[in-house]
C-alpha positions as CSV (number, residue, x, y, z in Angstrom):
1,M,94.4,37.5,-28.8
2,D,92.0,40.2,-27.6
3,S,89.4,39.8,-24.9
4,S,86.2,39.6,-27.5
5,S,87.8,36.6,-29.3
6,S,88.6,34.7,-26.0
7,N,85.1,35.2,-24.8
8,N,83.7,33.9,-28.1
9,E,85.9,30.8,-27.9
10,S,84.8,30.0,-24.1
11,V,81.1,30.4,-25.4
12,A,81.7,27.9,-28.3
13,S,83.6,25.5,-26.1
14,S,80.7,25.5,-23.5
15,Q,78.2,24.3,-26.2
16,R,77.7,20.8,-26.9
17,P,79.0,19.4,-30.2
18,S,75.6,18.2,-31.2
19,Q,74.2,21.8,-31.0
20,I,77.3,23.3,-32.9
21,N,77.1,20.9,-35.7
22,R,73.2,20.2,-36.2
23,P,72.1,21.7,-39.6
24,R,69.0,24.0,-39.7
25,R,65.8,22.4,-41.0
26,K,64.4,24.0,-43.9
27,R,60.6,24.5,-44.4
28,P,59.2,22.3,-47.4
29,A,58.4,24.1,-50.5
30,T,54.8,22.8,-50.4
31,M,54.1,23.9,-46.9
32,R,52.6,27.3,-46.6
33,R,51.4,29.4,-43.5
34,T,47.5,29.9,-43.4
35,S,46.7,33.4,-43.7
36,P,43.6,34.8,-41.6
37,P,41.0,36.2,-43.8
38,S,41.2,39.8,-44.4
39,Q,38.9,42.4,-42.9
40,D,37.3,43.1,-46.3
41,C,36.2,39.4,-46.7
42,L,34.6,39.5,-43.3
43,V,32.7,42.6,-44.1
44,I,31.4,41.0,-47.3
45,V,30.1,37.9,-45.4
46,F,28.4,39.9,-42.7
47,I,26.6,42.1,-45.3
48,T,25.5,39.1,-47.3
49,A,24.0,37.2,-44.2
50,S,22.2,40.4,-43.1
51,A,20.6,40.8,-46.6
52,I,19.5,37.2,-46.8
53,F,17.9,37.6,-43.2
54,A,16.2,40.9,-44.1
55,L,14.9,39.3,-47.2
56,V,13.3,36.2,-45.5
57,T,11.9,38.5,-42.8
58,I,10.0,41.0,-45.2
59,T,9.0,38.6,-47.9
60,P,5.6,37.8,-46.3
61,F,4.8,41.5,-46.1
62,L,5.9,42.1,-49.8
63,L,3.5,39.3,-50.9
64,G,0.5,40.7,-48.7
65,H,0.4,38.0,-46.2
66,F,0.1,39.4,-42.6
67,P,-0.1,36.7,-39.9
68,T,-2.7,37.6,-37.0
69,H,-3.1,36.5,-33.5
70,D,-6.1,34.6,-34.6
71,E,-4.3,32.6,-37.1
72,N,-1.7,31.6,-34.6
73,N,-4.5,30.5,-32.1
74,Q,-6.2,28.5,-35.1
75,H,-2.9,26.8,-35.6
76,L,-2.4,26.0,-32.1
77,E,-6.1,24.7,-31.8
78,G,-5.5,22.5,-34.7
79,L,-2.4,20.9,-33.1
80,I,-4.5,20.3,-29.9
81,N,-7.5,18.8,-32.0
82,T,-4.9,16.5,-33.9
83,A,-3.5,15.3,-30.5
84,E,-7.0,14.8,-29.2
85,N,-8.0,12.7,-32.3
86,R,-4.9,10.6,-31.9
87,W,-5.5,9.9,-28.4
88,E,-9.1,8.9,-28.8
89,R,-8.1,6.5,-31.7
90,L,-5.5,5.1,-29.4
91,V,-8.1,4.5,-26.8
92,N,-10.6,3.0,-29.2
93,E,-7.9,0.7,-30.4
94,L,-7.1,-0.6,-26.8
95,N,-10.8,-1.1,-26.0
96,K,-11.6,-2.8,-29.1
97,D,-12.9,-6.5,-29.4
98,I,-10.6,-9.4,-28.1
99,V,-9.0,-11.4,-30.8
100,Q,-9.6,-14.9,-30.2
101,H,-8.4,-18.2,-31.7
102,D,-10.4,-21.3,-32.5
103,S,-9.0,-24.9,-32.3
104,S,-7.7,-24.3,-36.0
105,D,-5.8,-21.2,-35.1
106,N,-8.2,-19.0,-37.1
107,V,-8.7,-15.5,-35.6
108,I,-12.1,-14.9,-34.4
109,L,-13.3,-11.6,-33.2
110,Q,-15.6,-11.8,-30.2
111,S,-16.8,-8.9,-28.1
112,S,-15.5,-8.7,-24.7
113,N,-18.1,-6.0,-23.9
114,T,-21.0,-7.7,-22.1
115,N,-22.6,-4.8,-20.5
116,D,-24.6,-1.6,-21.5
117,N,-21.6,0.8,-21.1
118,S,-19.5,-1.2,-23.7
119,M,-16.5,-1.3,-21.5
120,P,-14.1,-4.3,-21.6
121,L,-13.9,-6.6,-18.8
122,A,-11.1,-6.4,-16.1
123,R,-8.9,-9.4,-16.7
124,G,-5.4,-10.8,-16.0
125,V,-2.4,-9.6,-18.0
126,A,-2.0,-12.9,-19.8
127,G,-4.8,-11.8,-22.2
128,L,-6.1,-15.3,-22.7
129,P,-9.1,-15.8,-24.9
130,M,-12.5,-15.8,-23.4
131,S,-12.7,-19.7,-24.1
132,Q,-9.8,-20.2,-21.6
133,T,-11.1,-17.7,-18.9
134,P,-14.5,-19.3,-18.0
135,A,-14.4,-17.2,-14.9
136,L,-15.3,-14.1,-16.8
137,V,-18.4,-15.5,-18.2
138,G,-21.4,-13.3,-17.0
139,A,-19.2,-10.8,-15.7
140,K,-19.6,-7.0,-16.5
141,H,-17.2,-4.1,-16.3
142,G,-17.4,-2.1,-13.0
143,S,-19.0,1.3,-13.0
144,I,-18.4,4.6,-10.9
145,Q,-21.5,6.6,-10.1
146,C,-21.0,10.3,-9.9
147,D,-23.4,13.1,-10.3
148,N,-24.0,13.8,-14.1
149,E,-20.6,12.3,-14.9
150,N,-19.4,9.0,-16.3
151,Y,-16.1,7.8,-15.0
152,D,-16.7,4.3,-15.7
153,D,-13.4,4.1,-17.8
154,L,-11.5,4.4,-14.4
155,A,-12.9,1.3,-13.0
156,Y,-10.6,-1.6,-13.1
157,W,-12.9,-4.3,-11.5
158,N,-15.7,-6.2,-12.7
159,D,-19.4,-5.8,-11.1
160,P,-21.0,-8.3,-11.0
161,Q,-18.2,-10.9,-11.0
162,G,-18.6,-13.9,-13.3
163,E,-21.0,-16.7,-12.6
164,R,-18.2,-19.1,-11.6
165,D,-16.8,-16.6,-9.0
166,I,-20.2,-15.9,-7.6
167,D,-20.9,-19.6,-6.9
168,F,-17.4,-20.1,-5.6
169,V,-17.1,-22.1,-2.3
170,S,-13.8,-22.1,-0.5
171,P,-12.5,-25.7,0.3
172,F,-11.0,-24.3,3.5
173,A,-14.4,-23.1,4.9
174,S,-15.3,-25.6,7.5
175,S,-18.8,-27.2,7.3
176,E,-18.3,-29.4,10.3
177,T,-19.7,-27.0,12.8
178,S,-22.7,-24.8,13.2
179,E,-21.1,-22.5,15.7
180,T,-19.9,-19.1,14.2
181,R,-16.2,-18.7,14.2
182,Y,-14.6,-15.1,14.3
183,I,-11.6,-13.1,13.4
184,T,-10.5,-10.0,15.1
185,F,-7.5,-7.8,14.3
186,E,-5.6,-4.7,15.1
187,P,-5.0,-2.4,12.2
188,D,-1.4,-1.7,11.3
189,R,-0.1,1.6,13.1
190,G,1.6,2.8,9.8
191,G,0.2,4.8,6.9
192,W,-2.9,4.1,5.0
193,N,-1.1,1.8,2.4
194,N,0.3,-0.3,5.3
195,I,-3.2,-0.5,6.8
196,R,-4.7,-1.4,3.5
197,M,-2.3,-4.3,2.8
198,A,-3.0,-5.7,6.3
199,L,-6.6,-5.6,5.9
200,E,-6.4,-7.5,2.5
201,I,-4.6,-10.2,4.2
202,V,-7.1,-10.5,7.0
203,L,-10.1,-10.1,4.6
204,V,-8.9,-12.9,2.4
205,F,-8.1,-15.1,5.3
206,A,-11.8,-14.6,6.5
207,A,-13.2,-15.3,3.1
208,A,-11.1,-18.5,2.7
209,T,-11.8,-19.9,6.1
210,G,-15.6,-18.9,6.3
211,R,-15.0,-16.9,9.5
212,T,-17.0,-13.7,10.4
213,L,-14.7,-10.7,10.3
214,V,-15.1,-8.4,13.3
215,L,-14.3,-4.9,12.0
216,P,-12.1,-3.0,14.5
217,P,-13.0,0.3,16.3
218,N,-12.6,3.5,14.3
219,T,-9.2,4.9,15.2
220,P,-7.0,7.9,14.2
221,F,-5.2,6.9,10.9
222,Y,-1.7,8.0,10.6
223,R,-1.4,11.2,8.6
224,L,-5.2,11.0,7.8
225,T,-6.3,12.8,11.0
226,D,-7.7,16.2,10.8
227,Q,-5.7,18.3,13.3
228,S,-7.8,21.4,12.9
229,G,-10.5,20.0,15.1
230,K,-13.3,20.6,12.5
231,G,-13.2,17.4,10.8
232,A,-13.4,13.8,12.0
233,K,-10.5,12.4,13.9
234,H,-11.5,8.8,13.7
235,H,-11.6,6.7,10.5
236,G,-13.1,3.3,9.7
237,F,-12.5,1.1,6.7
238,A,-16.0,2.0,5.4
239,D,-14.7,5.5,4.9
240,F,-12.6,4.4,1.8
241,L,-14.0,1.1,0.8
242,D,-17.4,-0.2,-0.1
243,L,-17.7,-2.8,2.5
244,E,-21.4,-2.8,2.4
245,H,-21.5,-4.2,-1.1
246,P,-24.1,-7.2,-1.3
247,A,-21.9,-9.4,-3.3
248,L,-18.9,-8.8,-0.7
249,R,-21.3,-9.5,2.1
250,N,-22.3,-12.7,0.6
251,K,-18.7,-13.8,0.6
252,V,-17.7,-12.5,3.9
253,K,-19.8,-11.9,7.0
254,M,-18.7,-8.6,8.8
255,I,-20.1,-7.2,12.1
256,S,-18.9,-4.2,14.2
257,M,-16.8,-4.6,17.4
258,T,-19.9,-3.4,19.4
259,E,-22.1,-6.1,18.0
260,F,-19.4,-8.8,18.6
261,L,-19.2,-7.8,22.2
262,E,-22.9,-7.9,22.6
263,R,-23.5,-11.2,20.9
264,E,-20.6,-13.1,22.6
265,G,-19.6,-11.1,25.6
266,G,-22.4,-12.3,27.9
267,G,-20.9,-15.7,28.7
268,K,-21.4,-17.5,25.2
269,M,-17.9,-17.2,24.1
270,F,-16.3,-15.1,26.8
271,T,-17.4,-12.9,29.6
272,L,-16.6,-9.2,29.9
273,P,-14.9,-8.1,33.2
274,S,-17.1,-6.2,35.5
275,G,-16.6,-2.7,36.9
276,Q,-14.4,-0.2,35.4
277,A,-12.2,-2.5,33.2
278,G,-15.5,-3.8,31.3
279,K,-16.7,-0.2,31.0
280,L,-13.4,0.6,29.3
281,I,-13.8,-2.3,27.0
282,K,-17.3,-1.2,25.9
283,N,-16.2,2.4,25.4
284,A,-13.5,1.5,23.1
285,A,-15.7,-0.7,21.0
286,D,-17.0,2.0,18.6
287,H,-13.9,4.3,18.5
288,C,-10.6,4.5,20.5
289,F,-7.4,6.3,20.8
290,Y,-3.8,4.9,21.0
291,I,-3.6,6.5,24.5
292,A,-3.1,4.2,27.3
293,K,-4.7,6.5,30.0
294,S,-7.7,7.4,27.8
295,N,-11.2,6.4,28.9
296,Y,-11.3,5.2,25.2
297,S,-8.1,3.4,24.9
298,C,-7.4,0.9,22.1
299,E,-5.2,-1.0,24.4
300,S,-8.1,-2.0,26.8
301,I,-10.1,-3.8,24.1
302,Y,-7.2,-5.3,22.3
303,N,-5.5,-6.5,25.4
304,F,-8.7,-8.3,26.2
305,L,-9.0,-10.0,22.7
306,R,-5.3,-11.0,23.0
307,K,-6.2,-13.0,26.1
308,E,-9.5,-14.4,24.9
309,G,-8.4,-15.4,21.4
310,F,-5.7,-17.5,19.7
311,V,-3.0,-15.2,18.4
312,P,-1.1,-16.7,15.5
313,E,2.7,-16.4,15.6
314,L,2.8,-14.8,12.3
315,Q,4.8,-12.0,10.7
316,A,4.3,-11.2,7.1
317,G,8.1,-10.6,6.6
318,R,8.9,-13.7,8.6
319,E,6.5,-16.3,7.7
320,C,4.3,-17.2,4.8
321,L,0.9,-19.0,5.3
322,I,0.4,-22.0,3.1
323,F,-3.3,-23.3,2.2
324,D,-2.9,-26.9,1.2
325,K,-6.2,-28.8,1.3
326,E,-4.7,-32.3,0.6
327,H,-2.3,-31.9,3.7
328,Q,-4.5,-29.8,6.1
329,A,-5.4,-32.5,8.2
330,A,-1.9,-33.7,8.7
331,K,-1.3,-30.4,10.7
332,A,-2.7,-32.0,13.7
333,E,0.2,-34.7,13.8
334,Y,3.1,-33.0,12.2
335,N,4.7,-29.5,12.7
336,D,5.4,-27.1,9.9
337,S,8.9,-28.5,9.2
338,E,7.8,-32.1,9.1
339,L,4.9,-31.4,7.0
340,F,6.9,-29.5,4.4
341,D,9.5,-32.6,4.3
342,L,6.4,-34.7,3.4
343,L,5.5,-32.8,0.4
344,P,6.6,-33.8,-3.2
345,E,9.9,-32.2,-4.2
346,E,8.2,-30.1,-6.9
347,E,5.6,-28.8,-4.2
348,Q,8.6,-28.0,-2.0
349,D,10.3,-26.0,-4.9
350,K,7.2,-24.0,-5.4
351,I,6.8,-23.2,-1.7
352,S,10.4,-22.3,-1.2
353,K,10.2,-20.0,-4.4
354,F,7.1,-18.3,-2.9
355,C,8.4,-17.9,0.7
356,R,11.9,-16.6,-0.3
357,G,13.7,-17.6,2.8
358,R,10.6,-17.2,5.2
359,K,9.2,-20.0,7.3
360,A,6.4,-21.9,5.7
361,V,3.4,-22.2,8.2
362,F,0.7,-24.5,7.0
363,Y,-3.0,-23.6,7.5
364,G,-4.7,-26.1,10.0
365,S,-4.9,-27.1,13.7
366,E,-5.7,-24.1,15.7
367,L,-6.1,-22.0,12.8
368,D,-8.8,-24.1,11.6
369,T,-10.5,-25.0,14.8
370,V,-10.4,-22.3,17.5
371,P,-13.5,-20.2,17.8
372,L,-11.7,-16.8,17.9
373,I,-8.4,-15.8,16.0
374,H,-7.0,-12.3,16.9
375,F,-4.4,-11.0,14.5
376,Q,-2.0,-8.7,16.6
377,G,-1.2,-6.7,13.4
378,G,-0.5,-3.4,15.2
379,E,2.5,-5.0,17.0
380,K,6.1,-5.2,15.5
381,E,6.5,-8.9,15.9
382,H,3.0,-9.7,14.3
383,R,2.9,-7.1,11.8
384,L,1.1,-8.1,8.4
385,L,3.1,-5.7,6.2
386,N,3.0,-7.3,3.1
387,H,0.8,-7.9,-0.1
388,F,-1.8,-10.6,0.4
389,Y,-0.4,-12.5,-2.8
390,T,3.2,-12.5,-1.2
391,F,1.9,-13.8,2.1
392,L,-1.0,-16.1,1.4
393,Y,-0.1,-19.2,-0.7
394,F,-2.9,-21.3,-2.3
395,V,-1.5,-24.6,-3.6
396,D,-4.6,-24.9,-6.0
397,D,-3.9,-22.3,-8.8
398,K,-7.9,-21.9,-9.1
399,V,-8.3,-21.0,-5.6
400,D,-5.2,-18.6,-5.8
401,H,-6.7,-17.0,-8.9
402,Y,-9.9,-16.7,-7.4
403,Y,-8.8,-14.6,-4.5
404,K,-6.7,-12.4,-6.7
405,R,-9.9,-11.6,-8.5
406,F,-11.8,-11.2,-5.3
407,V,-9.4,-8.3,-4.0
408,R,-9.5,-6.7,-7.4
409,D,-13.3,-6.6,-7.5
410,F,-13.9,-5.7,-3.9
411,M,-11.0,-3.9,-2.4
412,H,-11.3,-0.7,-4.4
413,Y,-12.0,2.8,-3.3
414,G,-15.7,3.7,-3.0
415,D,-17.4,6.0,-5.6
416,N,-17.3,9.0,-3.3
417,I,-13.5,9.0,-3.4
418,F,-13.2,8.5,-7.3
419,C,-15.8,11.3,-7.8
420,T,-14.0,13.7,-5.6
421,A,-10.7,13.0,-7.0
């Protein structure tokens, strides 16, 4: 045997039997390879597509129609007009008459527009018929007075309020004493929205308790101070809100800090210190800085008020304030926890749901009787950083709804801000 045959045998012997005896699979007769399109076919497809595109492009010119820039503008203008017409129809639909139902569930159309500018009344989201919202009787949609412009559609309040709201008297306003009781407060040190929320709480508290609200000195508001030196560095609430509105003044008496010190600081309620200390307090009554060593330091007047007034241990994220006329007198004998346990289970559930883990503090005792309450809202442990409707709870739903309308109708920006915007 030669060398070549021996090599072939060694190779064959190294292969596995399965590989030697495996039959070769045959391709089924029905299976054919897919051939790519020929170059001639691709050329034909390309020429056909180009011819169709050219025909579509030049057809308008062959028919004598030459689009112009003006026609394009007219088409665009038509689209804009259509959109404006649809928007106007939508607004008219939203402002149309309120659908009401009588006792037989028959649909009655009664206009909600009771004023000259035919704007709908500001109302709650429930959308109840007028027969179920007597507080709106006599009310008119608010207005915004700008030079030669009408922006009344931006007003979300009523002015005047309904007759019932105008005649409303708080059940928590004490009539047992003829002496004037006051509220002073320190504005929040945060931005304007925080300042506004704290003011709403204090304003509703003053309105509900019948106390005179002493407005704090004008101060530099955070991020609202003109650093160029050309504009005002100090701001008061009257720069943003219409605190001089006659209807608001009928609900809440307000005086300036300067007037308060002149009225009560001569020994009637308290006595101002003599010398430099008294001078610093008087200096800061009109406007002040949050600078301890300034001759117009806010701390000089606020430290004095903290000592002379009653500072409630309230912080809007830690406590909630409950107004319950039926159990108000019991606050003199029971603490807050004991008073809560005396309430019916249903009332406890409502208060617990409202407070959401915060401590329930009931209005009464010192909050009702002391001549001067001072809210230390500028300090962390006494900060009133919450919405009034999540901090003040009125057990009587009618009273609660009234103060929601009260804030809506009076705590809005003045016309000058709306007109500028």
